[in-house]
N, C-alpha and C positions, 0 to 999 in steps of 0.2 A: 635613610628610610623614607619611603614614599607614603604620602597621605592619599587615601582613596576617597572619592566623592560617594554620595549615597548610591548612585547607579552602579559604580564599580564594586562597591561592597555587596550589593544585591547579586551582581553577576558572579562574583567569586563564591558567594554562598550557594548559588544554584550549581555551579561547577563542582564544588565540594560535595554537595548532596548527591549529584549524579554519580560521583566516584565512590560512594559508599558501596560496600560489598553486598548488602542485604536488600537491595532494591529488586523488585520484580521487573520483568521486561517492559511492562506498561509504564511503570513509574519512571524508568530510565527514558523511555520514548517521550513521555510528557516533559521531562527535564530538558531534553534536546529541543522539543518544540518551544518550550518557554524561552530558552536562550535565543532561538531564531526569531520568535515573535517580539519579545521585549527589547532585544538589543540589535535586531536586524542582521543577525549572523546568517551566513550561508551554511549549508551542510559541510562544506570544505573547511570553513573557519571553526565550526564546532568540533569537527574531527581533529583538526590540528591542535586545538586548545586542550582536548582530552586525550590525545595520543591514540586515537582510534582511526580506523579507515573510514572514508566517506561512505563506502558501501555498507559498513556496519551501522552508521547513523541512518542511512536511507532505509535499510531493512528494519531497523528498530522502529522508525517512524511509521512504516507501513502498518504496523500492528494497531495503530490508532484508528485505522479504518475498519477494524473488526466490529461485528455486531456486539451489542452489550452483553448478551448471554455468553459469548465466547470470551469476552474480556474478563468476566467474572471467573470463568474457569482458569484463565491464565493467572489472574491475581491470587486465586486459591491454590495455585501450584498443581492443578490437575492437568493442565496442558503446558508444554514448554513453548518457548518462543519459536522453535523450529516447527512444532506442530501448528502453531498459530499462523505462521507465514505460509505453510502449505494449505491451510484452510482458506486463505485469501483468494485462491484460484478456484476453489470448489464452487460448483453450481448452487448447492445448498449447504453453506458452511456450518450452519447451526446443527443440522441433522447429522452431518459428518462428524462434527465435534462430539456430539452425544455418543456416536458409534465408537470414536477413538477412545473416549473415556471408559465406556462400558467394556470394550474388548481389550483395552490396554495396548492399542496399536502403536508401533514405533513411528518415528518421523518419516522414515522411508516408506512404510506401508501407507501412511496418511497421504504422502505426496502422490503415491501410485494411485490411490483411490480417487483423489481430487482430479488427477489428470484423466483417468479412465472416464469418470462421470462428465468431465468437461468435453472430452472427445465425443462421447455419446450425444451430448447436447449439440455439438457442432455438426455432427452427421445428420441429426434430425433437422437442424436449421438449413443445411445445405440441400436437403431434398425438397424444401419448399421453393417453388419457382418465384423469383423476384422479377418485378417489372423493370423495364429499361431505365426508368428514372431513378429507381433505388440503386441499380447497378452502377449507373453513371455517378450518382452521389458518393457511393462507396469509393469509386475510382478517384474522384476529385479530392475527397478527404484524405485518402491514402497518399496521393501525390503531394498534398499540402503538408502533411506531417511526416512523411517518409516511413510510415508503418502501415501494416494491413488493417483495414477498417471493415467491419462487418455490421450491416444494419439489418435488424430483424423488426419489421413493421407489422403490426397487427391491424388488418383492415376491419376487424370486428370492433375494437375499442378505440382505434386511432392512435394508440400509443405504441411504444416499442422500446428497443434496446440498441445501443451502439457499443460494439466491442472493438478494442484496439489491441492488436497483438504487438508486443515488443520483444526484441531478441536479447537484450541485456539491461542491466540496471542503469547503465549510462543512457541508453535509449529512453528508458522510463523517466530518468531525471530530465532529459531534454524535453520530453512531452510535458512533464509537470511545469517546467520553466515556461514553455509556450502557453500553457493554459493559465498560468498565474500572472502573466505580463498584463499590465494595465492596457486596456484598449484605447486607442486614439478616438477622441470624440469627433463627430462629424462637424 
């Protein structure tokens, strides 16, 4: 029989808690994040330890990026994890979440509405003429990360938005790894 140190006991307790059947999707995602942050585990290691796929872990953890009002709806059981993941891509996720709950939309209907509204936004942004510097910066960033980058800059307030399009969860994971790598100091 093996004796566990305090860290291992805590790690086992977190794993056992995650494997409970009555966790909501956000509690599950928080457990995954806890394992990764406290013990330095990768998504792959967490997936292996729990008998889940890496994409399941990645998809679950994406829910932690939801606005608070949507997280409350997920915790209350008014939205499923599938609904919540679809809302992540919506232009206005909170408004769409309210519509989903009010109309009882399915996950597929939610995905369709999120995509339709995102495409409308893209078309509006594409009709705006970008200056050569912005187009060049988009091209440079796209080449650097290997994904399509779109920059929407507002000359009125000086702010803007950068959108990065990925084609698979693996590509998203690669981007997250690149963004989370410590930067070399000069």
